[in-house]
C-alpha positions as CSV (number, residue, x, y, z in Angstrom):
1,D,-13.1,4.1,6.8
2,D,-11.9,4.0,3.2
3,S,-10.8,7.6,2.9
4,T,-7.9,7.9,0.4
5,S,-4.7,9.4,1.6
6,E,-2.3,8.7,-1.2
7,V,-2.4,7.4,-4.8
8,I,0.7,6.3,-6.8
9,K,1.3,4.6,-10.2
10,T,4.1,2.1,-10.0
11,Q,6.8,1.4,-12.5
12,D,4.8,-1.7,-13.7
13,N,1.7,0.5,-14.1
14,K,-0.2,-0.6,-11.0
15,I,-2.5,2.0,-9.3
16,V,-1.8,1.7,-5.6
17,V,-4.0,3.5,-3.0
18,G,-3.3,4.2,0.6
19,T,-6.5,4.5,2.7
20,Y,-7.5,4.5,6.3
21,A,-8.4,0.9,5.8
22,G,-5.1,-0.3,4.4
23,I,-3.6,-0.5,0.9
24,C,-5.6,-1.3,-2.2
25,V,-4.7,-1.9,-5.9
26,Y,-6.8,-1.2,-8.9
27,N,-7.9,-4.4,-10.8
28,E,-8.3,-3.4,-14.4
29,E,-10.3,-6.6,-15.2
30,K,-12.9,-5.9,-12.6
31,Y,-12.8,-2.1,-12.8
32,A,-12.5,-2.0,-9.0
33,F,-10.0,-1.4,-6.2
34,E,-9.1,-4.5,-4.2
35,P,-7.6,-4.6,-0.7
36,V,-4.1,-6.1,-0.6
37,L,-2.7,-5.2,2.8
38,N,-4.2,-4.3,6.1
39,T,-3.7,-5.2,9.8
40,G,-5.2,-8.6,9.1
41,N,-2.2,-9.6,6.9
42,G,0.8,-7.7,8.2
43,L,0.4,-3.9,8.3
44,M,1.0,-2.4,11.8
45,S,-1.9,0.0,11.2
46,D,-4.7,0.3,8.6
47,I,-4.1,4.1,8.6
48,V,-1.8,4.7,5.6
49,Y,-0.7,8.3,5.3
50,S,1.9,8.0,2.4
51,L,3.1,5.7,-0.4
52,D,6.3,5.9,-2.5
53,E,8.1,3.6,-4.8
54,D,11.9,3.2,-4.8
55,E,14.2,2.5,-7.8
56,Y,13.8,-1.3,-7.3
57,G,10.0,-1.2,-7.4
58,N,9.5,-1.7,-3.7
59,I,6.7,0.3,-2.2
60,W,7.2,2.2,1.0
61,A,4.1,2.8,3.1
62,G,4.0,5.3,6.0
63,T,1.3,4.5,8.6
64,D,0.4,6.1,11.9
65,M,2.5,3.4,13.6
66,G,5.6,3.2,11.4
67,V,6.9,2.5,7.9
68,H,6.7,-0.7,5.8
69,K,8.9,-1.7,2.9
70,I,6.6,-3.8,0.6
71,S,7.6,-5.9,-2.4
72,K,6.1,-5.6,-5.9
73,D,3.8,-8.5,-5.1
74,F,2.7,-6.9,-1.9
75,K,4.6,-8.9,0.6
76,I,6.0,-7.0,3.6
77,L,9.8,-7.1,3.5
78,E,10.7,-4.8,6.4
79,T,8.9,-2.9,9.2
80,Y,10.2,0.1,11.0
81,G,8.4,1.5,14.0
């Protein structure tokens, strides 16, 4: 299910989308959203309810199984839950 739950624009102007199939980022060159994180590469759950960015540019993703702190280049730094 690719239903959208949250959309944010980051400090470096990336459009990041939380969906029920993980996290996607808008690729301006391809005019398309591309998946960057899901359960196949580190998320506890594909169901992403919320996204926020902290003052350091890290993205915080709330899922139905916990919270992830994610770096600007979409590497999972910490997991809570």
